[in-house]
C-alpha positions, 0 to 999 in steps of 0.5 A: 475484520472486513476489508475497507479500501481506506485501511491503514496497513501501519497498525497493530490491528492485524497482529492482534486479530484472530486468524479467521478475521485475517482470512476474511480480510484477505478474501475481501482484499483479493475479491475487491482487487479487480474493481479497485484497480478499475476504479483507480484507472478511472480516477487516473484517466479523468485527470488532465494529462493522464487520460492515456494512462493504461493499467497494462501492468508494465513497470513503465506504467508505474512512472505515470501512476506514481506521479499522478498519486503524488499529486492527489494526496491530501492530509488532515490534522491528527485528532487528539486521540490519534496523537495520544495513541501515536505517542503511547506507541513510541518506545522513545519520545520524539517529534512527529508530523501531526498530520495523516492522509485523509480517508480518500488518500488512504483509499488511493494508496490501497488501490495503488498498492494493489496495482503495484503488487499486480505489476510484480505478480503479472511479470514474475510467475514465481510471485503470488499474493498470500496471507501470512498467519504463522511464524514471526508476527512482523507488523508489515507482513503478518495478516496482511495481503503480501506478495511472496517469492522474494529472497529475504522478505515478502512484499507488502505493496500497500505498506510500501506505497503508503510509506512513499505516499506519506512522503509525497503528501508532506513535501511533494517529492518526485514519485519513487514508485518505479524505483522501489519496483526496481529495488524489489525486482533485485530480490526475487528468488531464483 
């Protein structure tokens, strides 16, 4: 499984992939992280009103980044195949938004998720990036790059940013990236 900056963390692909493929994906993610954060910085700094944003990995930097991200997200209509696959994956039928983030928006989510994870790792030495390929196959953590060192569960920063990004894309509410950081800080193991 090759790393791509527009991957979707909300998929069964990780659970169903062989460990060697997951390790290859993780290696690609980690190797790409510096360049992805540099590209994210460039995109943010090219936006009017965000020229002064610095990726200094401080919690304060998440305020401006989250607001910027919420203004960049675009959606597209789901294909018939995507609608069918979503309906088949549901345990119970329900209505759902038949739009998804564009590939470019997913790429911004991944890069922002990388930065979000790095804010934790750089501010708390007990935290680190890891790949979990044993134990329960939880959809949001198994086989994906996660930050470990929390009391209850590892943090999948790309997943977290993706969840909020979907909300931003559909109703443009205020960014909650910093608020989510504060929630997770309270869960760091002693």
